[in-house]
N, C-alpha and C positions, 0 to 999 in steps of 0.2 A: 785887611790882608795885603801882603806884598807878593807880587808875581815876578819871577825872574826867568828869562831865557839867557843861557850863556852857551857860547860856542867856543869849543877847543879844538885847535887843529894840530895833531901830532905830526912830526916828521916820520916818514916810513920807517926809517932805521931804528926809532924809539917807540914804536906803535905799542909793543907789548908792555914796556915800562910804564908808559902814560896810561894805558887802559887799566893796568893793575891799580895804580894809585886812584883813579877815577872810580873804578869799581869799589875800592875800600871806602872812599868818601860816601858812596851810596849806602853801603852797609852800616857805617857809623852814623851818617846824618839822619837816617830813618828812626834812630833811637832817641832824637832829640826832642823835648817836649813841644817846642814852637814849630816844628816841621809838619806841616800838612801833607805836602807831596814833595817828592824828589825822585825825579826820574831821569835816567840817562838813555840817550838814544845813540846809535852809531850809524854813520851814513851808509846807504846802500851802494851808491856808485863810488863813493870816497871813503873808505874804511878808516881813514886818518882823521876824519871829522866827527866829533862828538857834540852832542847837544843835550844840555840839562834843561829840565823844565821843573821849577820849583814854585811852591806856594808856601809862604810864611805866615804864622799867625800875626807877628807884629815885628817891628824895627829891633826892639831889645832881643828878640829871639834870634834874628838874623845877625845882629852884631855879636852875640855869643857864639853862634855857629862859626863866624869868620875867625875866632880866636882859637877854635879846636885844633889839636895838633895834626889831625889828619887833613885839615884844610891847609895848615901851615906847611905840611909836607908837599901838598900840590904847589903852593905858592913858592917853595924853594926848589922846584925842579929847575935843572939847568935850563937856561934860555934856548940853548940850541936843541932841546928836546922838542920844541915847539915851533911850527911855521911862522906863527904870528902871536902877538899878545891876545889872550882870550877876550872875546867881546862879551860884555855882560850888560843886558838889558833890564832895566828894574821898570816894571809896568803896573798899571792898575787896570782891573776888569772894568769894561764898559757894560753896564746894566742897562738893557732896553726891555 
């Protein structure tokens, strides 16, 4: 399994547009076969901060996910909609 935490920071002026795209990603991604978990969180103190927590069955499924039109829509957002480039952390779970 592949675990991902991704942090997206929207500029205040574009919060609604970015949030709408992210929410659509959640709706569509949860339909994907390899998707085990795909949760979106919004900052309490900073409403412009969004955090995804994802679990994927395998790399093949994640690769297919990244080619989907709703992911490409996010990737094609104008750079000035975001405070910075999204931070994506690919991790593995430590079993103890």
